[in-house]
C-alpha positions in Angstrom: 96.3 94.5 62.2 96.7 98.4 61.6 93.5 100.1 62.0 94.1 103.8 61.7 90.5 104.9 62.5 90.3 103.1 65.7 93.5 104.6 66.8 92.5 108.0 66.0 89.3 107.4 68.1 91.2 105.8 71.2 94.8 106.4 70.6 95.9 104.8 74.0 99.1 105.0 76.4 102.6 104.4 75.7 105.4 102.8 77.7 108.9 103.8 76.6 111.7 101.4 76.7 115.2 102.5 77.0 116.5 106.3 77.0 116.0 108.8 74.3 114.9 112.1 75.7 114.5 114.1 72.6 112.0 111.7 71.1 110.1 111.3 74.3 110.2 115.2 74.5 108.8 115.1 71.0 105.8 112.9 71.8 104.8 114.9 74.6 104.9 118.2 72.8 102.8 116.6 69.8 100.3 115.3 72.8 100.2 118.8 74.0 99.8 120.6 70.6 96.8 118.1 70.1 95.1 119.2 73.4 95.8 116.1 75.3 95.1 116.7 78.9 97.8 114.1 80.0 101.1 112.8 78.4 100.6 109.6 76.4 104.0 108.3 77.4 103.0 106.9 80.9 106.1 105.5 82.2 109.8 104.6 81.0 111.6 101.5 81.6 115.3 102.4 82.6 117.5 101.5 85.5 118.6 103.7 88.5 115.9 106.5 88.1 112.5 107.2 89.8 111.4 109.9 87.5 112.4 111.8 84.3 111.3 115.5 84.0 109.9 116.7 80.6 108.3 119.8 79.6 104.5 119.6 79.4 103.5 122.5 77.3 105.1 125.5 79.2 105.1 123.6 82.4 106.6 120.3 83.5 105.9 116.8 84.0 107.6 113.8 86.0 107.1 110.7 84.0 107.7 107.6 86.4 110.5 105.3 85.7 110.6 101.5 86.5 113.4 99.1 86.5 111.2 96.0 85.3 107.9 95.6 83.0 106.5 93.9 86.1 106.9 96.9 88.1 105.4 99.0 85.4 102.5 96.7 85.2 101.9 96.8 89.0 101.9 100.6 89.2 100.4 101.8 85.9 97.8 99.0 84.8 97.2 98.4 81.1 99.6 99.6 78.5 98.4 100.0 74.9 101.7 100.7 73.0 105.3 100.0 73.2 107.9 102.5 72.1 110.9 100.2 72.0 114.1 102.1 71.8 116.3 99.3 72.8 119.4 98.0 70.8 118.9 95.7 67.6 120.3 92.7 69.8 117.7 93.4 72.4 114.5 94.0 70.4 113.3 90.5 70.0 113.6 89.8 73.8 112.4 93.1 75.1 109.4 92.8 72.7 108.7 89.5 73.7 108.7 90.4 77.3 106.6 93.6 76.7 103.6 91.3 75.1 104.0 88.7 78.1 103.5 91.4 80.5 100.8 93.3 78.6 99.2 90.5 76.4 96.1 93.1 75.5 98.4 95.8 74.2 97.7 97.0 70.6 101.2 97.0 69.2 104.7 98.5 69.2 107.4 100.7 67.4 110.7 99.0 67.0 113.3 101.7 66.6 116.6 99.9 66.4 118.6 99.1 63.3 120.3 96.0 62.5 117.9 93.8 64.3 118.5 90.2 63.0 116.4 89.0 60.2 115.5 86.0 62.2 114.3 88.1 64.8 112.4 90.5 62.7 110.5 87.2 61.1 109.9 85.8 64.7 108.3 89.2 65.7 106.2 89.3 62.5 105.0 85.6 63.0 104.1 85.7 66.5 102.6 89.3 66.9 102.0 90.9 63.6 100.2 87.8 62.2 98.1 87.6 65.2 96.5 91.1 65.4 99.2 93.4 66.8 100.3 96.4 64.9 104.1 96.3 64.9 105.9 99.2 63.2 109.7 98.9 62.2 112.4 97.7 63.1 114.8 100.4 61.6 112.1 103.1 61.0 110.8 106.3 62.7 107.4 105.0 63.6 103.9 106.0 63.1 101.8 109.3 63.4 98.2 109.8 63.5 97.7 113.6 63.7 95.6 114.8 66.5 95.8 111.3 68.1 99.2 109.2 68.4 102.7 109.9 67.8 104.7 106.4 68.3 108.3 107.5 67.6 110.3 110.4 66.0 108.3 110.6 62.8 107.3 114.1 62.1 110.5 115.4 63.8 111.8 115.8 67.5 111.2 119.6 67.7 107.9 121.0 68.5 108.4 123.6 65.8 108.6 120.8 63.1 105.4 119.2 64.4 103.5 122.4 64.4 104.9 123.8 61.1 103.6 120.5 59.7 100.4 120.8 61.4 100.6 117.2 62.5 98.5 118.1 65.5 95.7 118.6 63.1 93.8 115.7 61.1 94.0 115.7 57.2 93.3 113.4 54.3 96.7 112.4 52.7 98.3 109.3 54.0 102.3 109.2 53.7 104.0 105.8 53.4 107.8 105.1 53.3 110.6 102.9 54.2 112.8 105.7 54.8 112.7 107.6 58.0 114.7 110.5 56.7 112.6 110.8 53.5 109.2 110.4 55.2 110.0 113.5 57.3 110.8 115.3 54.0 107.8 114.4 52.6 105.7 115.4 55.6 107.3 118.8 55.4 106.8 119.0 51.5 103.2 118.0 51.9 102.6 120.7 54.6 104.1 123.2 52.7 101.7 122.5 49.9 98.9 123.3 52.2 97.9 119.7 52.9 97.3 118.1 56.2 97.9 114.4 56.5 95.6 111.5 57.9 98.6 109.6 59.0 102.2 108.8 58.1 104.0 105.4 58.6 107.5 104.3 58.2 108.0 100.8 57.6 111.7 100.8 58.2 114.5 100.1 56.1 115.7 96.5 57.2 114.7 93.6 54.7 112.0 92.2 57.1 109.9 95.2 58.3 106.9 93.9 60.5 104.4 96.1 58.7 104.7 95.8 55.1 103.8 98.3 52.4 101.0 95.9 51.6 99.6 96.1 55.0 100.0 99.8 55.2 98.2 100.2 51.8 95.3 98.4 53.0 95.1 100.2 56.0 95.0 103.6 54.0 92.2 102.0 51.9 90.3 101.2 55.0 90.8 104.5 56.8 87.8 106.8 56.0 89.8 110.1 56.6 92.5 109.0 54.1 91.5 110.3 50.4 95.0 110.1 48.8 98.1 108.0 49.4 101.7 109.3 49.0 104.2 106.6 48.7 108.0 106.8 48.8 109.9 103.6 47.5 113.2 102.5 46.6 115.1 99.9 44.6 115.3 96.6 45.8 112.6 94.1 46.8 109.3 93.2 45.2 106.9 95.3 47.2 105.7 97.4 44.5 104.5 94.6 42.5 102.3 93.5 45.4 101.0 97.1 45.7 100.3 97.2 41.8 98.2 93.9 42.4 96.4 95.7 45.1 95.2 98.4 42.7 94.6 96.2 39.8 92.4 94.0 41.8 90.2 96.7 43.3 91.4 96.2 46.9 93.1 99.7 46.7 90.7 102.5 45.2 92.2 105.7 46.5 94.5 107.8 44.2 98.1 107.0 44.6 101.1 109.3 44.3 104.7 107.6 44.2 108.4 108.1 43.6 110.8 105.2 43.4 114.2 106.3 44.3 117.4 104.7 42.9 117.7 105.0 39.2 121.3 106.1 39.8 121.9 102.3 40.5 121.0 101.3 37.1 124.3 103.1 35.7 126.4 100.9 37.6 127.9 97.4 36.0 127.3 95.7 39.3 124.3 95.9 41.7 125.1 98.7 44.3 124.0 98.7 47.9 122.3 102.0 48.9 121.7 102.9 52.5 118.9 100.5 53.6 119.3 96.8 53.8 116.7 96.3 51.3 117.7 98.8 48.8 119.8 96.6 46.4 118.4 95.6 43.0 119.9 92.1 42.5 117.9 91.5 39.2 116.0 93.8 36.9 112.7 93.5 38.3 114.1 95.2 41.5 115.3 98.3 39.8 113.6 101.6 40.1 112.9 101.9 36.5 110.8 98.5 36.5 109.0 99.1 39.6 107.9 102.6 38.4 106.7 101.0 35.2 104.7 98.5 37.3 103.0 101.1 39.4 102.3 103.3 36.4 100.4 100.3 34.7 98.2 100.0 37.9 97.2 103.6 37.5 99.5 105.2 40.0 100.8 108.7 39.2 104.5 108.0 39.4 107.0 110.8 39.5 110.2 110.7 37.5 112.0 113.2 39.9 111.5 114.9 43.3 110.8 118.0 41.8 107.8 116.5 39.8 106.9 114.4 43.0 106.4 117.8 44.8 104.4 119.3 42.0 102.1 116.5 42.2 101.6 116.5 45.6 101.2 120.4 45.6 98.4 119.8 42.8 96.2 117.2 45.1 92.9 119.0 45.6 92.7 121.2 48.8 90.7 120.1 51.6 89.1 122.5 54.2 91.9 123.4 56.8 91.3 123.0 60.4 92.4 125.9 62.3 96.1 125.7 63.4 97.4 125.9 67.2 99.2 129.0 68.3 100.9 127.6 71.0 104.4 128.8 71.8 106.9 126.5 73.6 110.0 128.3 72.9 110.7 130.1 76.1 110.1 127.5 78.6 112.8 126.5 81.0 113.4 123.5 83.5 112.7 124.0 87.0 115.4 124.0 89.6 113.5 121.1 91.7 110.3 119.2 91.7 107.5 118.6 94.1 104.6 116.2 94.0 103.1 117.1 97.1 101.4 120.3 97.0 100.4 123.3 94.5 99.1 126.6 94.7 96.4 128.2 92.4 93.3 130.4 92.5 91.4 127.8 94.1 93.9 127.6 97.2 96.5 125.0 98.2 96.3 121.5 97.1 98.1 118.9 99.3 98.4 115.5 97.6 96.0 116.1 95.1 93.2 117.5 97.4 92.4 121.1 98.3 93.1 122.0 102.0 89.4 123.1 102.5 88.5 119.5 101.1 90.8 118.0 103.6 89.1 120.0 106.3 85.7 118.7 105.2 87.0 115.1 105.5 88.2 115.7 109.1 90.6 112.9 109.0 94.2 114.1 109.8 95.3 110.3 109.8 94.2 110.1 106.2 95.8 113.2 105.5 99.0 112.2 107.0 99.0 109.0 105.4 98.7 110.6 101.9 101.6 112.8 102.7 103.7 109.9 103.5 102.7 108.0 100.5 102.8 111.0 98.2 99.3 109.9 97.2 96.0 108.9 98.7 96.0 105.6 100.1 94.4 102.7 98.3 93.0 100.9 101.2 91.4 102.2 104.2 93.4 99.6 106.3 96.6 101.6 105.5 95.3 105.0 107.2 93.9 102.9 109.9 97.0 101.4 110.8 98.7 104.9 110.8 96.1 106.2 113.0 96.8 103.5 115.4 100.6 103.7 115.4 100.2 107.6 115.9 97.9 107.1 119.0 100.3 104.7 120.4 103.4 106.4 119.7 102.8 110.1 120.8 104.5 109.9 124.0 106.3 107.3 126.1 106.9 109.3 129.4 109.2 111.9 130.1 112.1 109.5 131.0 113.2 108.6 127.5 116.1 110.7 126.0 113.9 112.7 123.4 111.5 114.1 125.8 114.2 114.6 128.4 116.3 116.5 126.0 113.1 118.6 125.0 112.4 119.4 128.9 116.1 120.4 129.5 116.2 122.7 126.7 112.8 124.1 127.4 114.1 124.8 131.0 117.2 126.4 129.7 115.0 129.2 128.3 115.2 128.1 124.5 112.1 128.4 122.4 110.0 125.6 120.7 112.2 125.1 117.5 115.4 124.8 119.5 113.7 122.4 122.2 112.1 120.4 119.5 115.5 120.0 117.7 116.9 118.9 120.9 114.7 116.2 121.2 114.8 115.0 117.7 118.5 114.9 117.5 118.2 112.0 120.1 116.4 109.7 117.9 118.4 106.8 116.2 119.2 103.3 116.6 118.7 103.2 120.4 115.8 105.5 120.6 112.8 105.6 118.1 115.0 105.3 115.0 114.9 101.5 114.7 111.6 101.3 112.7 113.6 101.6 109.3 116.1 99.1 110.7 113.6 96.7 111.8 111.9 97.1 108.4 114.9 96.1 106.6 115.4 93.0 108.9 112.0 91.7 108.3 112.0 92.7 104.6 115.4 91.3 103.6 115.0 88.2 105.7 111.4 87.2 104.4 112.5 88.0 100.7 115.8 86.1 101.0 113.8 83.1 102.0 116.2 82.4 105.1 114.4 80.8 108.1 114.0 83.0 111.3 116.4 80.7 113.3 119.0 81.5 110.3 118.3 85.4 110.9 118.7 85.0 114.6 122.1 82.6 114.3 123.5 85.2 111.7 123.2 88.1 113.9 124.4 86.2 117.0 127.6 85.1 115.2 128.2 88.7 114.1 127.4 90.0 117.7 124.8 92.3 116.1 121.3 93.3 117.7 118.2 92.4 115.7 116.6 95.7 115.5 112.9 95.7 116.6 113.7 93.0 119.3 114.1 93.9 122.8 112.9 96.4 125.4 114.3 98.0 128.6 111.1 97.6 130.6 108.7 95.1 129.0 109.5 91.3 128.9 107.8 88.1 128.0 105.8 88.0 131.4 105.1 91.8 131.4 104.1 92.5 127.9 103.9 95.9 126.3 100.1 96.6 126.1 100.7 98.7 123.1 101.9 95.8 121.0 98.9 93.7 121.9 96.9 96.3 120.1 99.1 96.4 117.2 99.3 92.5 116.9 95.6 92.5 116.9 95.6 94.7 113.7 97.1 91.8 111.8 94.0 90.0 111.9 92.6 92.6 109.5 95.3 92.3 106.7 94.7 90.2 103.5 98.4 88.8 104.1 100.9 88.8 106.9 104.1 87.7 105.4 106.3 90.0 107.2 104.4 90.0 110.6 104.7 86.2 110.7 108.4 86.4 110.1 108.8 88.9 113.0 106.7 86.8 115.2 108.8 83.7 114.5 111.8 85.6 115.2 110.5 86.7 118.7 109.6 83.1 119.3 113.3 82.3 119.2 114.6 85.4 120.8 112.4 85.1 124.0 113.7 81.5 124.7 117.2 82.9 125.2 116.2 86.0 127.4 112.8 87.3 128.4 113.3 90.8 127.4 114.1 90.0 123.7 110.4 90.5 122.6 109.2 91.7 119.5 108.9 95.6 120.6 106.8 98.5 119.1 109.3 99.3 116.4 109.3 95.5 115.2 105.6 95.6 115.4 105.1 98.7 113.3 107.8 97.7 110.7 106.3 94.2 110.0 102.8 95.4 110.0 103.3 98.4 107.7 105.5 96.2 105.4 102.4 94.0 104.9 100.2 96.9 104.4 102.2 98.5 101.8 102.8 95.3 99.7 99.5 93.9 99.8 97.0 96.6 100.5 98.8 99.6 98.6 100.3 97.1 96.0 103.8 98.8 96.1 106.5 96.9 94.6 109.2 95.2 96.5 111.6 97.6 94.7 109.7 100.5 95.8 109.3 99.2 99.5 113.3 98.8 99.5 113.6 102.3 98.4 111.1 103.5 101.1 113.2 101.6 103.7 116.5 103.5 102.5 114.5 106.9 102.6 113.6 106.3 106.4 109.7 106.1 105.6 109.3 103.8 108.6 111.1 106.0 110.9 108.6 108.8 110.0 106.0 106.7 111.5 107.6 107.3 115.0 109.2 110.8 114.4 105.8 112.4 113.3 103.5 111.4 116.3 106.5 112.1 118.6 106.9 115.6 117.7 103.3 116.1 119.0 104.7 114.5 122.3 107.8 116.7 122.5 105.6 119.8 121.7 103.2 118.9 124.7 106.4 118.3 127.0 107.9 121.8 126.0 104.6 123.6 126.5 104.0 121.7 129.9 107.5 123.0 131.0 106.8 126.5 130.1 103.6 126.4 132.0 105.4 124.9 135.0 108.4 127.3 134.6 110.6 125.6 137.2 113.8 127.1 135.9 117.1 126.0 134.6 117.5 122.1 135.2 120.8 121.0 136.7 121.9 117.3 137.6 122.5 116.8 141.4 126.1 115.9 142.1 125.2 112.5 143.5 123.5 111.5 140.3 127.0 111.4 138.8 129.8 109.0 139.0 132.8 111.3 139.4 135.8 108.9 138.2 
């Protein structure tokens, strides 16, 4: 049910489905002109993107994109409105999916034309009749000035929105089936120095989900609306229902109307105009007959667009709120985006917190966890795990390739950057860089619902190592003391699907060879997968992307940089000079 005053007081947020950059930008410009602190569009459902960049005032904002509604629900939470830009054949299915995912949503705008009538009726019966507000299809949407712009109604350029003062509340409701004409009438009304209370486009299909009848009742109920402007067309019986509303006293507010299509009466046969409903198949559906019915009900009906404009101009003036002087003309898109840090007069902010505030927290593990996630963690378990991983991974002795390269480079007289780079360049599948590979093993294996034995058999047939399994030094009868600490961490988790899978793989591999244990990399990967999915509530889609982006290897690289730095400084203190391998350490073939 359409309740304009409720929308005005609590406009809510919007999920946009599909791609339509000009329309979405117009919504954000409207929000900014209205003084909203955050965009009303909180996410976009589209494939192949993580974010879309839009102007937000004179700055910019990244709107998150999700491949599915379930992903949006998991990341955003509740959604109030659907802005459905999908095709006509997809409108029913996508609208149903939206309300199944967000059953408490207020409503939707369906933009597409050519939605099958059967589908439109089904949407009406299932949602509109059960308290949802559905606008369209084949329309430009709903706008409540100062509060909500759901669609391209009012234009797609901020100058149109500002010139029509659509960011300011008024007292004139504008209702029309035509998207083009409703924007013309909004402009006409603004030029006559009137602000609107709301504007609603029913849509030009035969079965709009919000009927003119519903919109008139909404206008009557709205305390801000004092006048109703209606633009109708030949075809259909809507105007007779509207006349009955006025005659019965259900609508008492003054109505100004124009019914287009008189020209159709000059033809011998009925003529189909632009909209599906704009066809007068009998005399009662002609523009003349409907004009007469409205006149008899007390509506001020114009006989031409010029007269229509004059009547609108003569509506008594209301006190005008102060207009906005915001200028968005010279904004330019940035060359790249960063969500990690900003600088302003207060100082440097890192993942949403000023550095001086980070200093007061005195928790470097929490800060680094926030850096890795791009936001502060939802669960203390996440930063606790990162802290444990870092404490156990800072150094594994001078013998390993990364530390050795750092030492040799330092002894060659090079500086800290060169020495660190030399050590870091050795990190890969055989040294330290197997955490992401192990994460992929456990993630794909557990989610493909194959058994651990099937995974082991597949790798054996392909003669491939299982990343996260095996160690040069430690074995089943000589366990790695670090893995015992990590394994104990699993007891704190609310769920441990991936760690359990990895341990079951280890139970099989160690029967073949004692050193094919679940190593540190394998432990880190499995535990972090469980934390991300169950504690941080990150979707499987996003976790897969994190694996591809080497998030898991970062858990080794960051602490190991500290270890490499320690070895570099140690060599500078000792200053043993250039290192050269002795001849007997090399097999000269």
